[in-house]
Backbone of each chain as ProteinMPNN parsed JSONL, in Angstrom:
{"seq_chain_A": "ETGVTQTPRHLVMGMTNKKSLKCEQHLGHNAMYWYKQSAKKPLELMFVYNFKEQTENNSVPSRFSPECPNSSHLFLHLHTLQPEDSALYLCASSQDNQGDTEAFFGQGTRLTVV", "coords_chain_A": {"N_chain_A": [[0.853, -1.196, 0.0], [0.687, 2.075, -0.993], [-0.326, 4.507, -0.39], [-1.242, 5.88, -2.469], [-3.839, 5.511, -4.551], [-5.159, 3.959, -7.357], [-7.809, 3.744, -9.683], [-9.719, 2.426, -12.444], [-7.94, -0.748, -12.117], [-7.516, -2.085, -14.44], [-8.45, -1.39, -17.796], [-10.394, -1.592, -20.645], [-11.113, -0.071, -23.628], [-13.059, 1.209, -26.354], [-12.272, 3.047, -29.356], [-14.069, 5.081, -29.634], [-15.12, 5.539, -27.211], [-15.713, 7.151, -23.993], [-13.952, 7.522, -21.082], [-12.806, 7.556, -17.656], [-9.932, 7.874, -15.602], [-9.055, 7.393, -12.226], [-7.409, 8.823, -9.433], [-6.319, 8.763, -6.12], [-4.894, 10.188, -3.267], [-3.629, 9.594, -0.019], [-1.864, 10.921, 1.556], [-1.529, 13.499, 2.257], [-0.319, 15.182, 0.491], [0.616, 17.862, -1.771], [1.114, 18.018, -4.45], [0.425, 16.449, -7.544], [0.659, 13.943, -10.095], [0.5, 12.745, -13.484], [1.731, 9.99, -15.231], [2.861, 8.236, -18.146], [3.462, 4.928, -19.027], [4.88, 3.168, -21.414], [5.521, 0.182, -23.317], [8.915, -0.654, -23.463], [9.761, 1.967, -23.404], [10.808, 4.98, -21.746], [9.316, 6.114, -18.643], [6.911, 8.6, -19.141], [6.34, 11.881, -18.313], [3.2, 13.387, -17.99], [1.28, 15.281, -16.931], [1.374, 17.846, -14.397], [0.218, 18.802, -11.263], [-0.119, 21.284, -8.79], [-1.206, 22.187, -5.683], [-3.829, 22.046, -6.735], [-3.643, 23.401, -9.1], [-2.758, 23.319, -12.511], [0.521, 22.854, -13.442], [2.157, 21.883, -15.336], [2.051, 20.713, -18.61], [2.909, 18.324, -20.625], [3.014, 18.6, -23.494], [0.786, 17.034, -24.191], [-1.657, 15.244, -26.051], [-4.953, 16.551, -26.746], [-6.943, 14.718, -26.368], [-6.567, 13.587, -23.983], [-7.565, 14.599, -20.904], [-6.953, 16.23, -18.011], [-8.066, 16.488, -14.581], [-8.241, 18.14, -11.526], [-9.767, 18.266, -8.758], [-9.279, 18.693, -6.073], [-6.549, 18.647, -3.706], [-6.215, 15.998, -3.123], [-7.258, 14.362, -5.037], [-7.13, 13.217, -8.381], [-7.925, 13.175, -11.755], [-8.054, 11.557, -14.951], [-9.398, 12.192, -17.872], [-10.59, 10.478, -20.663], [-10.959, 10.423, -24.156], [-11.919, 9.532, -27.442], [-9.599, 7.908, -27.994], [-6.551, 6.449, -29.325], [-5.222, 3.356, -30.604], [-2.473, 3.347, -30.046], [-2.336, 4.635, -27.685], [-2.567, 2.832, -25.731], [-1.35, 1.68, -22.713], [0.403, 1.705, -19.532], [-0.871, 3.71, -17.092], [0.299, 5.861, -14.745], [-0.167, 7.299, -11.588], [1.096, 9.76, -9.416], [2.206, 11.253, -6.326], [3.522, 14.019, -4.446], [5.062, 15.882, -1.777], [5.31, 18.565, -2.516], [5.781, 20.462, -5.557], [8.466, 20.81, -5.912], [11.933, 20.043, -6.447], [13.215, 18.481, -4.525], [11.772, 16.431, -3.285], [10.276, 13.31, -2.552], [8.573, 11.212, -4.831], [5.565, 9.412, -4.682], [4.133, 6.534, -5.941], [1.186, 5.223, -7.504], [-0.33, 2.009, -8.266], [-1.065, 1.94, -10.837], [-3.038, 2.124, -13.887], [-3.868, -0.182, -16.224], [-4.317, 0.366, -19.475], [-6.097, -0.511, -22.341], [-6.674, 0.143, -25.642], [-9.015, -0.497, -28.049]], "CA_chain_A": [[0.0, 0.0, 0.0], [1.585, 3.225, -1.145], [-0.998, 5.743, -0.057], [-1.768, 6.41, -3.718], [-4.74, 4.476, -5.059], [-5.667, 4.227, -8.704], [-8.889, 2.893, -10.181], [-9.63, 0.991, -12.231], [-6.599, -1.312, -12.343], [-7.472, -2.458, -15.852], [-9.528, -0.773, -18.563], [-10.403, -1.797, -22.091], [-12.081, 0.847, -24.191], [-13.047, 1.412, -27.786], [-11.749, 4.353, -29.755], [-15.099, 6.119, -29.557], [-15.607, 5.628, -25.822], [-15.2, 8.127, -23.031], [-13.738, 6.921, -19.778], [-11.968, 8.358, -16.756], [-9.066, 7.222, -14.615], [-9.115, 8.104, -10.955], [-6.285, 8.678, -8.525], [-6.561, 9.369, -4.815], [-3.754, 10.027, -2.367], [-3.966, 9.751, 1.391], [-0.594, 11.275, 2.169], [-1.492, 14.917, 2.583], [0.565, 15.858, -0.458], [0.029, 18.976, -2.514], [1.398, 17.88, -5.872], [0.031, 15.171, -8.132], [1.221, 13.78, -11.424], [0.181, 11.615, -14.358], [2.79, 9.487, -16.077], [2.519, 7.163, -19.077], [4.536, 3.948, -19.159], [4.682, 2.293, -22.572], [6.527, -0.878, -23.422], [10.235, -0.338, -24.014], [9.99, 3.413, -23.411], [10.867, 5.52, -20.385], [8.107, 6.771, -18.137], [6.762, 9.943, -19.671], [5.502, 12.78, -17.544], [2.12, 13.971, -18.778], [0.745, 16.486, -16.279], [1.721, 18.121, -13.008], [-0.661, 19.718, -10.542], [0.349, 21.702, -7.484], [-2.315, 22.9, -5.048], [-4.96, 21.963, -7.66], [-3.392, 24.153, -10.327], [-1.879, 22.623, -13.44], [1.785, 23.563, -13.635], [2.915, 21.283, -16.428], [1.394, 19.886, -19.608], [4.066, 17.936, -21.423], [2.592, 18.451, -24.902], [-0.096, 15.879, -24.248], [-2.808, 15.482, -26.937], [-6.157, 17.013, -26.049], [-7.834, 13.594, -26.056], [-6.332, 13.342, -22.557], [-7.968, 15.816, -20.203], [-6.845, 16.013, -16.572], [-8.894, 17.292, -13.684], [-7.779, 18.03, -10.143], [-10.746, 19.032, -7.974], [-8.661, 19.053, -4.789], [-5.174, 18.134, -3.647], [-6.192, 14.559, -2.874], [-7.841, 13.618, -6.147], [-6.698, 13.561, -9.73], [-8.596, 12.364, -12.771], [-7.618, 11.683, -16.337], [-10.538, 11.908, -18.723], [-10.116, 9.94, -21.935], [-11.974, 10.347, -25.21], [-11.414, 9.267, -28.793], [-8.208, 7.484, -27.937], [-6.006, 5.646, -30.401], [-4.58, 2.131, -30.09], [-1.12, 3.622, -29.523], [-2.453, 5.177, -26.327], [-2.552, 1.699, -24.806], [-0.158, 1.795, -21.866], [0.142, 1.763, -18.096], [-0.924, 5.11, -16.661], [0.676, 5.929, -13.344], [-0.388, 8.526, -10.837], [2.055, 9.925, -8.322], [2.046, 12.474, -5.547], [4.656, 14.405, -3.62], [4.712, 16.94, -0.837], [5.11, 19.746, -3.355], [6.331, 20.224, -6.888], [9.879, 21.154, -5.965], [12.723, 18.896, -6.855], [13.815, 17.674, -3.465], [10.775, 15.633, -2.573], [10.084, 11.986, -3.12], [7.274, 10.925, -5.424], [4.956, 8.127, -4.334], [3.382, 6.101, -7.107], [0.153, 4.217, -7.43], [-0.029, 0.777, -8.991], [-1.303, 2.153, -12.249], [-4.179, 1.598, -14.639], [-3.446, -0.768, -17.505], [-5.313, 0.767, -20.463], [-6.018, -1.096, -23.683], [-7.593, 0.797, -26.577], [-9.266, -1.44, -29.147]], "C_chain_A": [[0.885, 1.242, 0.0], [0.979, 4.501, -0.622], [-1.535, 6.43, -1.288], [-2.567, 5.289, -4.382], [-5.289, 4.871, -6.414], [-6.783, 3.24, -9.053], [-9.305, 3.364, -11.573], [-8.198, 0.5, -12.422], [-6.414, -1.685, -13.806], [-8.665, -1.824, -16.556], [-9.331, -1.083, -20.033], [-11.475, -0.882, -22.652], [-11.936, 0.934, -25.705], [-12.623, 2.826, -28.109], [-12.79, 5.459, -29.664], [-15.632, 6.32, -28.137], [-15.051, 6.845, -25.1], [-15.104, 7.439, -21.676], [-12.871, 7.854, -18.939], [-11.153, 7.455, -15.845], [-9.079, 8.078, -13.359], [-7.88, 7.809, -10.119], [-6.622, 9.411, -7.233], [-5.332, 9.141, -3.945], [-4.156, 10.402, -0.944], [-2.759, 10.213, 2.193], [-0.496, 12.746, 2.552], [-0.577, 15.72, 1.677], [-0.172, 16.947, -1.221], [0.238, 18.888, -4.021], [0.997, 16.494, -6.349], [0.417, 15.149, -9.597], [0.543, 12.634, -12.17], [1.406, 11.297, -15.19], [2.223, 8.4, -16.988], [3.717, 6.231, -19.19], [4.18, 3.0, -20.295], [5.799, 1.272, -22.614], [7.793, -0.337, -24.076], [10.49, 1.159, -24.143], [10.073, 3.907, -21.976], [9.51, 6.058, -19.946], [8.074, 8.205, -18.654], [5.846, 10.754, -18.771], [4.45, 13.386, -18.46], [1.691, 15.32, -18.191], [1.26, 16.594, -14.85], [0.702, 19.1, -12.443], [-0.037, 20.032, -9.196], [-0.725, 22.571, -6.857], [-3.467, 23.092, -6.039], [-4.74, 22.71, -8.967], [-2.434, 23.37, -11.229], [-0.628, 23.459, -13.675], [2.591, 23.008, -14.8], [1.975, 20.475, -17.309], [2.49, 19.555, -20.615], [3.651, 17.611, -22.86], [1.714, 17.224, -25.101], [-1.278, 16.184, -25.177], [-4.079, 15.778, -26.151], [-7.154, 15.89, -25.777], [-7.611, 13.093, -24.623], [-6.626, 14.646, -21.827], [-7.896, 15.587, -18.707], [-7.781, 16.923, -15.791], [-8.408, 17.066, -12.263], [-8.698, 18.867, -9.258], [-10.222, 19.456, -6.608], [-7.304, 18.358, -4.725], [-5.106, 16.629, -3.471], [-6.65, 13.728, -4.065], [-7.365, 14.161, -7.49], [-7.383, 12.605, -10.7], [-7.9, 12.563, -14.115], [-8.785, 11.234, -17.201], [-10.036, 11.563, -20.124], [-11.253, 9.948, -22.959], [-11.3, 10.263, -26.569], [-9.944, 8.898, -28.798], [-7.843, 6.623, -29.143], [-5.367, 4.386, -29.815], [-3.187, 2.385, -29.504], [-1.137, 4.287, -28.158], [-2.512, 4.064, -25.288], [-1.24, 1.72, -24.036], [-0.58, 1.638, -20.416], [0.193, 3.225, -17.683], [-0.734, 5.151, -15.15], [0.376, 7.306, -12.778], [0.658, 8.575, -9.729], [1.719, 11.187, -7.556], [3.339, 12.752, -4.796], [4.248, 15.597, -2.77], [4.451, 18.258, -1.573], [5.775, 19.477, -4.692], [7.754, 20.755, -7.021], [10.692, 19.879, -6.181], [13.162, 17.972, -5.745], [12.766, 16.964, -2.624], [10.577, 14.327, -3.317], [8.686, 11.851, -3.697], [6.833, 9.526, -5.022], [4.01, 7.752, -5.472], [2.256, 5.144, -6.741], [0.535, 3.009, -8.273], [-0.37, 0.871, -10.471], [-2.622, 1.593, -12.757], [-3.647, 1.097, -15.964], [-4.568, -0.508, -18.517], [-5.049, 0.083, -21.795], [-7.09, -0.442, -24.548], [-7.761, -0.12, -27.784], [-10.069, -0.775, -30.272]], "O_chain_A": [[1.722, 1.428, 0.884], [1.69, 5.486, -0.426], [-2.211, 7.453, -1.182], [-2.016, 4.244, -4.728], [-5.814, 5.969, -6.596], [-6.695, 2.051, -8.747], [-9.255, 4.56, -11.862], [-7.335, 1.268, -12.848], [-5.309, -1.614, -14.345], [-9.754, -1.729, -15.989], [-8.256, -0.87, -20.595], [-12.621, -0.913, -22.202], [-10.851, 0.759, -26.258], [-12.616, 3.699, -27.241], [-12.442, 6.639, -29.622], [-16.49, 7.171, -27.901], [-14.078, 7.47, -25.522], [-16.071, 6.848, -21.196], [-12.284, 8.809, -19.447], [-11.624, 6.416, -15.382], [-9.11, 9.307, -13.416], [-7.376, 6.686, -10.104], [-7.138, 10.528, -7.249], [-4.795, 8.035, -3.892], [-4.892, 11.357, -0.698], [-2.653, 9.92, 3.384], [0.511, 13.182, 3.11], [-0.116, 16.801, 2.042], [-1.4, 16.957, -1.306], [-0.402, 19.616, -4.78], [1.199, 15.498, -5.654], [0.493, 16.187, -10.255], [0.072, 11.674, -11.559], [2.036, 12.179, -15.773], [1.243, 7.736, -16.652], [4.843, 6.674, -19.418], [3.303, 2.146, -20.164], [6.868, 1.461, -22.035], [7.744, 0.344, -25.1], [11.354, 1.572, -24.917], [9.47, 3.313, -21.082], [8.668, 6.409, -20.772], [9.072, 8.924, -18.609], [4.713, 10.356, -18.501], [4.758, 13.84, -19.562], [1.734, 16.352, -18.861], [1.542, 15.596, -14.187], [0.369, 20.102, -13.076], [0.512, 19.149, -8.537], [-1.117, 23.586, -7.434], [-4.01, 24.19, -6.156], [-5.589, 22.648, -9.857], [-1.43, 22.829, -10.766], [-0.711, 24.627, -14.057], [3.593, 23.597, -15.203], [1.2, 19.655, -16.819], [2.937, 20.423, -21.365], [3.897, 16.517, -23.369], [1.882, 16.473, -26.062], [-1.846, 17.273, -25.101], [-4.25, 15.307, -25.027], [-8.114, 16.087, -25.032], [-8.379, 12.273, -24.119], [-6.007, 15.674, -22.102], [-8.698, 14.823, -18.169], [-8.22, 17.968, -16.271], [-8.188, 15.928, -11.848], [-8.436, 20.049, -9.033], [-10.668, 20.459, -6.05], [-6.964, 17.569, -5.606], [-4.041, 16.038, -3.65], [-6.446, 12.515, -4.09], [-7.222, 15.366, -7.699], [-7.414, 11.393, -10.49], [-7.257, 13.581, -14.37], [-9.118, 10.05, -17.255], [-9.185, 12.249, -20.69], [-12.371, 9.53, -22.659], [-10.246, 10.855, -26.799], [-9.143, 9.498, -29.514], [-8.708, 6.141, -29.874], [-5.009, 4.369, -28.637], [-2.777, 1.704, -28.564], [-0.089, 4.484, -27.542], [-2.506, 4.337, -24.088], [-0.16, 1.771, -24.624], [-1.759, 1.463, -20.11], [1.198, 3.9, -17.906], [-1.499, 4.558, -14.389], [0.634, 8.332, -13.408], [1.048, 7.545, -9.18], [1.036, 12.077, -8.064], [4.14, 11.851, -4.543], [3.224, 16.234, -3.015], [3.488, 18.968, -1.28], [6.277, 18.378, -4.929], [8.191, 21.107, -8.117], [10.162, 18.771, -6.098], [13.451, 16.801, -5.99], [12.869, 16.909, -1.399], [10.696, 14.255, -4.54], [7.72, 12.33, -3.103], [7.624, 8.582, -5.022], [3.191, 8.562, -5.905], [2.362, 4.362, -5.795], [1.587, 2.989, -8.912], [-0.011, -0.003, -11.259], [-3.231, 0.716, -12.145], [-3.05, 1.851, -16.734], [-5.643, -1.1, -18.42], [-3.93, 0.096, -22.308], [-8.274, -0.475, -24.213], [-6.791, -0.475, -28.453], [-10.373, -1.418, -31.277]]}, "seq_chain_B": "AQSVSQHNHHVILSEAASLELGCNYSYGGTVNLFWYVQYPGQHLQLLLKYFSGDPLVKGIKGFEAEFIKSKFSFNLRKPSVQWSDTAEYFCAVNAGNTGKLIFGQGTTLQVKP", "coords_chain_B": {"N_chain_B": [[17.407, 19.196, -24.402], [16.497, 17.674, -21.324], [17.699, 14.484, -20.358], [17.834, 11.005, -19.463], [19.948, 8.287, -19.257], [20.136, 4.849, -19.188], [22.408, 2.331, -19.177], [22.358, -0.434, -19.232], [20.02, -2.706, -20.274], [19.004, -5.172, -19.702], [19.894, -7.319, -17.234], [21.468, -10.191, -16.066], [22.179, -12.048, -13.267], [23.872, -14.194, -10.966], [23.001, -15.309, -7.671], [24.605, -13.601, -4.98], [26.429, -12.353, -6.577], [28.059, -9.275, -7.546], [26.572, -6.089, -8.171], [26.246, -3.511, -10.535], [24.61, -0.833, -11.851], [24.402, 1.34, -14.516], [23.872, 4.88, -14.834], [23.359, 7.807, -16.522], [22.963, 11.308, -16.934], [21.713, 14.208, -18.637], [22.181, 17.335, -17.982], [23.11, 20.504, -16.965], [22.855, 21.936, -14.609], [21.664, 22.263, -11.215], [20.751, 19.188, -9.788], [18.471, 16.688, -8.639], [18.583, 13.38, -7.669], [17.44, 10.069, -8.252], [16.8, 6.613, -7.558], [14.472, 4.271, -8.464], [12.567, 1.31, -7.796], [10.839, -1.438, -9.184], [9.197, -4.104, -8.228], [8.07, -7.34, -9.382], [4.715, -7.112, -10.289], [4.204, -5.104, -8.497], [4.054, -1.687, -7.221], [5.939, 1.213, -8.286], [8.676, 2.05, -6.263], [10.656, 4.014, -4.009], [14.138, 3.641, -3.979], [16.559, 4.859, -3.304], [17.913, 8.194, -2.832], [19.435, 11.266, -3.903], [20.131, 14.454, -2.852], [21.826, 16.456, -1.87], [25.08, 17.017, -0.349], [26.954, 14.281, 1.007], [28.192, 12.435, -1.633], [27.923, 9.728, -1.86], [25.354, 7.681, -1.426], [23.188, 5.804, 0.658], [20.728, 3.313, 0.389], [17.655, 1.468, 0.744], [17.657, -2.059, 1.532], [20.361, -2.689, 1.2], [21.38, -1.374, -0.995], [23.322, 1.096, -2.732], [24.348, 4.264, -4.074], [26.386, 6.314, -6.142], [27.009, 9.646, -6.684], [28.564, 11.243, -9.232], [29.56, 14.154, -10.139], [31.143, 15.273, -12.163], [31.026, 13.4, -14.116], [28.42, 13.261, -14.718], [26.908, 11.208, -13.598], [25.137, 8.582, -11.855], [25.399, 5.961, -10.532], [24.113, 2.792, -9.595], [24.674, 0.462, -6.984], [25.268, -2.787, -5.563], [26.724, -4.946, -3.307], [26.258, -7.72, -3.091], [23.947, -9.547, -4.596], [20.54, -10.695, -4.177], [18.094, -13.274, -4.787], [15.629, -12.115, -4.415], [15.993, -9.566, -5.291], [15.322, -9.4, -7.879], [13.865, -7.477, -10.299], [12.638, -4.426, -11.814], [14.62, -1.627, -12.452], [14.792, 1.835, -12.108], [16.33, 4.792, -13.016], [16.133, 8.203, -12.148], [15.825, 11.702, -12.706], [15.516, 14.887, -11.335], [15.496, 17.883, -12.608], [16.682, 21.205, -12.219], [15.216, 21.821, -9.985], [12.454, 21.426, -10.167], [9.136, 19.927, -10.305], [9.377, 17.891, -12.064], [10.06, 14.69, -12.888], [12.427, 13.01, -14.711], [12.757, 10.039, -16.341], [14.905, 7.196, -16.837], [15.155, 4.472, -19.218], [14.931, 2.156, -17.825], [16.146, -0.809, -16.194], [16.072, -4.217, -16.385], [16.523, -6.519, -13.935], [17.532, -9.751, -13.415], [17.871, -12.196, -11.087], [19.439, -15.177, -10.575], [18.748, -18.058, -8.662]], "CA_chain_B": [[16.391, 18.606, -23.533], [17.058, 16.802, -20.295], [17.486, 13.066, -20.622], [18.486, 10.057, -18.568], [20.327, 7.103, -20.009], [20.565, 3.677, -18.435], [23.171, 1.611, -20.189], [22.042, -1.864, -19.257], [18.57, -2.89, -20.345], [18.648, -6.452, -19.1], [21.062, -7.878, -16.551], [21.225, -11.479, -15.414], [23.247, -12.357, -12.322], [23.659, -15.251, -9.985], [22.997, -14.805, -6.291], [25.888, -13.245, -4.363], [27.249, -11.546, -7.488], [27.956, -7.834, -7.324], [25.738, -5.402, -9.157], [26.374, -2.076, -10.789], [23.778, -0.366, -12.955], [24.83, 2.676, -14.899], [22.887, 5.923, -15.106], [23.912, 9.118, -16.865], [21.93, 12.292, -17.241], [22.192, 15.381, -19.347], [21.697, 18.611, -17.453], [24.29, 21.135, -16.383], [22.579, 22.665, -13.374], [21.379, 21.496, -9.998], [19.896, 18.024, -10.004], [18.147, 15.753, -7.583], [18.71, 12.083, -8.342], [16.664, 9.006, -7.623], [16.624, 5.274, -8.109], [13.225, 3.614, -8.095], [12.523, -0.112, -8.119], [9.499, -1.992, -9.378], [9.185, -5.553, -8.123], [6.988, -7.894, -10.202], [3.352, -6.948, -9.813], [4.098, -4.073, -7.473], [4.194, -0.303, -7.663], [7.25, 1.84, -8.201], [8.99, 2.555, -4.93], [11.956, 4.656, -3.938], [15.248, 2.844, -3.468], [17.426, 5.846, -2.671], [17.865, 9.516, -3.444], [20.516, 12.2, -3.606], [19.783, 15.855, -3.027], [23.031, 17.243, -1.637], [25.926, 16.439, 0.691], [27.798, 13.129, 0.677], [27.753, 11.901, -2.921], [27.658, 8.293, -1.742], [24.121, 7.558, -0.648], [22.769, 4.438, 0.931], [19.28, 3.153, 0.364], [17.127, 0.276, 1.393], [18.029, -3.402, 1.081], [21.779, -2.794, 0.914], [21.76, -0.659, -2.209], [23.94, 2.4, -2.619], [24.617, 4.908, -5.362], [27.378, 7.371, -6.05], [26.847, 10.778, -7.591], [29.823, 11.813, -9.717], [29.09, 15.323, -10.879], [31.955, 15.488, -13.363], [30.651, 12.401, -15.114], [26.959, 13.288, -14.842], [26.494, 9.827, -13.387], [24.541, 8.208, -10.564], [25.333, 4.514, -10.694], [23.564, 2.009, -8.481], [25.51, -0.692, -6.688], [24.98, -3.658, -4.424], [27.855, -5.879, -3.279], [25.874, -9.119, -3.199], [22.506, -9.544, -4.882], [19.742, -11.849, -3.769], [17.038, -13.612, -5.72], [14.53, -11.169, -4.192], [16.291, -8.284, -5.956], [14.787, -9.45, -9.238], [12.943, -6.344, -10.421], [13.058, -3.424, -12.8], [15.23, -0.497, -11.749], [14.692, 3.062, -12.888], [17.036, 5.992, -12.591], [15.33, 9.389, -12.46], [16.472, 12.971, -12.401], [14.687, 16.076, -11.253], [16.452, 18.923, -12.968], [16.238, 22.576, -12.048], [14.362, 21.945, -8.812], [11.032, 21.413, -10.529], [8.524, 18.653, -9.927], [9.376, 16.977, -13.201], [11.0, 13.581, -12.865], [12.759, 12.427, -16.007], [13.165, 8.667, -16.075], [15.593, 6.383, -17.814], [14.328, 3.419, -19.792], [14.797, 1.046, -16.9], [16.977, -2.008, -16.332], [15.477, -5.412, -15.789], [17.512, -7.361, -13.271], [17.096, -11.108, -13.102], [18.857, -12.874, -10.245], [19.204, -16.618, -10.573], [19.058, -18.63, -7.341]], "C_chain_B": [[17.066, 17.69, -22.519], [16.759, 15.352, -20.644], [18.266, 12.24, -19.616], [18.735, 8.785, -19.356], [20.769, 5.995, -19.064], [21.182, 2.701, -19.425], [22.765, 0.155, -20.33], [20.54, -2.033, -19.27], [18.134, -4.174, -19.655], [19.926, -7.066, -18.531], [20.653, -9.18, -15.873], [22.435, -11.801, -14.54], [22.879, -13.573, -11.491], [23.667, -14.64, -8.593], [24.417, -14.641, -5.787], [26.805, -12.479, -5.312], [27.075, -10.076, -7.142], [27.224, -7.186, -8.486], [26.185, -3.96, -9.308], [25.557, -1.744, -12.017], [24.131, 1.08, -13.254], [23.668, 3.617, -15.166], [23.637, 7.218, -15.387], [22.777, 10.058, -17.23], [22.564, 13.457, -17.976], [21.484, 16.595, -18.79], [22.845, 19.249, -16.706], [24.085, 21.814, -15.061], [22.353, 21.736, -12.197], [20.422, 20.352, -10.301], [19.603, 17.323, -8.683], [17.99, 14.397, -8.254], [18.037, 10.98, -7.541], [16.916, 7.672, -8.326], [15.314, 4.722, -7.55], [13.312, 2.148, -8.505], [11.069, -0.555, -8.251], [9.606, -3.504, -9.345], [7.999, -6.096, -8.923], [5.626, -7.733, -9.552], [3.157, -5.868, -8.774], [4.294, -2.682, -8.064], [5.655, 0.133, -7.614], [7.497, 2.341, -6.779], [10.425, 3.07, -4.897], [12.987, 3.719, -3.31], [16.225, 3.739, -2.708], [17.363, 7.148, -3.448], [19.09, 10.325, -3.046], [20.013, 13.607, -3.879], [21.024, 16.74, -2.898], [23.882, 16.5, -0.597], [26.765, 15.289, 0.171], [27.32, 12.503, -0.63], [27.512, 10.39, -2.913], [26.438, 8.127, -0.831], [23.748, 6.095, -0.493], [21.245, 4.381, 0.97], [18.852, 1.9, 1.092], [17.743, -0.981, 0.802], [19.479, -3.497, 0.617], [22.239, -2.111, -0.358], [22.434, 0.667, -1.861], [24.172, 2.958, -4.008], [25.587, 6.046, -5.132], [27.133, 8.416, -7.123], [28.233, 11.297, -7.956], [29.46, 12.959, -10.651], [29.837, 15.51, -12.187], [31.606, 14.522, -14.48], [29.145, 12.382, -15.364], [26.39, 11.88, -14.617], [25.95, 9.608, -11.982], [24.316, 6.696, -10.62], [24.874, 3.827, -9.415], [24.422, 0.777, -8.259], [24.923, -1.506, -5.54], [26.052, -4.739, -4.426], [27.452, -7.338, -3.545], [24.355, -9.192, -3.385], [21.849, -10.829, -4.392], [18.659, -12.086, -4.809], [15.887, -12.603, -5.629], [14.794, -9.785, -4.795], [15.834, -8.279, -7.409], [13.68, -8.412, -9.383], [13.394, -5.481, -11.593], [13.499, -2.171, -12.04], [15.24, 0.725, -12.667], [15.5, 4.171, -12.225], [16.189, 7.195, -12.993], [16.043, 10.641, -11.981], [15.417, 14.058, -12.344], [15.623, 17.255, -11.444], [15.871, 20.301, -12.737], [15.25, 22.774, -10.93], [12.885, 22.147, -9.176], [10.435, 20.098, -10.068], [8.627, 17.602, -11.003], [10.47, 15.934, -13.073], [11.184, 13.058, -14.275], [13.343, 11.048, -15.751], [14.031, 8.111, -17.197], [14.677, 5.26, -18.268], [14.139, 2.223, -18.863], [15.747, -0.089, -17.224], [16.275, -3.149, -15.638], [16.592, -6.268, -15.216], [16.884, -8.711, -12.949], [18.199, -11.779, -12.308], [18.493, -14.343, -10.172], [19.606, -17.202, -9.224], [20.213, -19.613, -7.415]], "O_chain_B": [[18.061, 17.027, -22.813], [15.688, 15.036, -21.163], [19.224, 12.71, -19.003], [17.845, 8.273, -20.035], [21.666, 6.185, -18.243], [20.54, 2.299, -20.395], [22.824, -0.415, -21.419], [19.855, -1.552, -18.368], [17.04, -4.255, -19.097], [20.9, -7.298, -19.248], [19.627, -9.253, -15.197], [23.57, -11.823, -15.016], [21.706, -13.918, -11.345], [24.264, -13.588, -8.366], [25.31, -15.423, -6.114], [27.859, -12.002, -4.891], [26.084, -9.678, -6.53], [27.255, -7.668, -9.618], [26.466, -3.277, -8.323], [25.777, -2.3, -13.093], [24.155, 1.93, -12.363], [22.617, 3.207, -15.66], [24.45, 7.664, -14.578], [21.755, 9.638, -17.772], [23.777, 13.661, -17.939], [20.318, 16.845, -19.098], [23.49, 18.592, -15.889], [25.057, 22.237, -14.435], [22.791, 20.585, -12.188], [19.413, 20.531, -10.983], [20.397, 17.368, -7.744], [17.335, 14.284, -9.29], [18.068, 10.972, -6.311], [17.206, 7.62, -9.521], [15.083, 4.708, -6.341], [14.034, 1.79, -9.436], [10.193, -0.097, -7.517], [10.051, -4.122, -10.312], [7.018, -5.38, -9.122], [5.407, -8.158, -8.418], [2.065, -5.725, -8.223], [4.649, -2.521, -9.232], [6.49, -0.508, -6.976], [6.634, 2.975, -6.174], [11.285, 2.621, -5.654], [12.751, 3.099, -2.273], [16.658, 3.407, -1.604], [16.839, 7.208, -4.56], [19.695, 10.099, -1.999], [19.538, 13.918, -4.971], [21.245, 17.647, -3.701], [23.457, 15.487, -0.041], [27.234, 15.316, -0.967], [26.167, 12.084, -0.728], [26.955, 9.844, -3.865], [26.494, 8.398, 0.369], [23.962, 5.273, -1.384], [20.577, 5.267, 1.504], [19.571, 1.353, 1.928], [18.285, -0.959, -0.303], [19.796, -4.298, -0.263], [23.395, -2.264, -0.754], [22.148, 1.275, -0.829], [24.192, 2.221, -4.994], [25.608, 6.662, -4.067], [27.059, 8.106, -8.312], [28.985, 11.739, -7.088], [29.099, 12.746, -11.809], [29.24, 15.864, -13.204], [31.862, 14.796, -15.652], [28.656, 11.564, -16.143], [25.509, 11.428, -15.348], [26.262, 10.349, -11.05], [23.185, 6.225, -10.741], [25.213, 4.241, -8.306], [24.849, 0.123, -9.212], [24.2, -0.998, -4.683], [26.267, -5.387, -5.45], [28.211, -8.096, -4.149], [23.586, -8.934, -2.458], [22.483, -11.87, -4.221], [18.349, -11.205, -5.612], [15.253, -12.278, -6.633], [13.907, -8.932, -4.804], [15.948, -7.262, -8.093], [12.676, -8.464, -8.673], [14.387, -5.767, -12.262], [12.83, -1.723, -11.109], [15.639, 0.654, -13.83], [15.362, 4.441, -11.032], [15.592, 7.199, -14.07], [16.765, 10.629, -10.983], [14.536, 14.136, -13.2], [16.428, 17.584, -10.573], [14.7, 20.543, -13.026], [14.522, 23.767, -10.906], [12.178, 22.942, -8.557], [11.133, 19.253, -9.509], [8.033, 16.531, -10.882], [11.658, 16.25, -13.14], [10.217, 12.705, -14.95], [14.322, 10.913, -15.017], [13.902, 8.507, -18.356], [13.562, 5.113, -17.767], [13.277, 1.377, -19.101], [16.109, -0.305, -18.381], [15.927, -3.064, -14.461], [17.497, -6.689, -15.936], [15.842, -8.793, -12.298], [19.325, -11.918, -12.787], [17.392, -14.71, -9.764], [20.673, -16.886, -8.7], [20.603, -20.185, -6.397]]}, "name": "protein", "num_of_chains": 2, "seq": "ETGVTQTPRHLVMGMTNKKSLKCEQHLGHNAMYWYKQSAKKPLELMFVYNFKEQTENNSVPSRFSPECPNSSHLFLHLHTLQPEDSALYLCASSQDNQGDTEAFFGQGTRLTVVAQSVSQHNHHVILSEAASLELGCNYSYGGTVNLFWYVQYPGQHLQLLLKYFSGDPLVKGIKGFEAEFIKSKFSFNLRKPSVQWSDTAEYFCAVNAGNTGKLIFGQGTTLQVKP"}
């Protein structure tokens, strides 16, 4: 148990579907992150939120839409995805978005786009 | 652009062998350095970190890493591996004191009993 919980653990969706990934952290952290982990590629940072405000969008396509209603919850809304978007999506949190803090990761959502 | 390079993609060792995994990064300013480990079926977890001070840092489970600024390196070491060390290891760099962790591609370590 990491203190960062992601749901669902697995998701299969069609290219025309709309779905959402949920992340919740119980650590009292102020920063939250979405990462994408594809096979044979490094983890890619997608979005950074600090105190509910988005501070980083790493050139992510608009078919991925993040939402951070409060410091404990982070969503990733998905629509009209492509098969190449199939990957493991990891949520992480840290005390703040400065460099000298440890990030805690959830177990991820394994997404398959068909 | 900042990047992290891990030289070994797949390492196979026998128990009690020594381990060294290479990690180099490209960034000329202040960095914070991390090694994360992902055991089979588990989440990413921190193995050790370097922010400042003694460049030789010790982490959990007997792992250590040495920051060599002149070589832009942060190699991970363990004198004697165990079967339970079988996992994927990721080097990560936070450059410029931001919240952005840049990860290497990861090294899969397989330890044979």
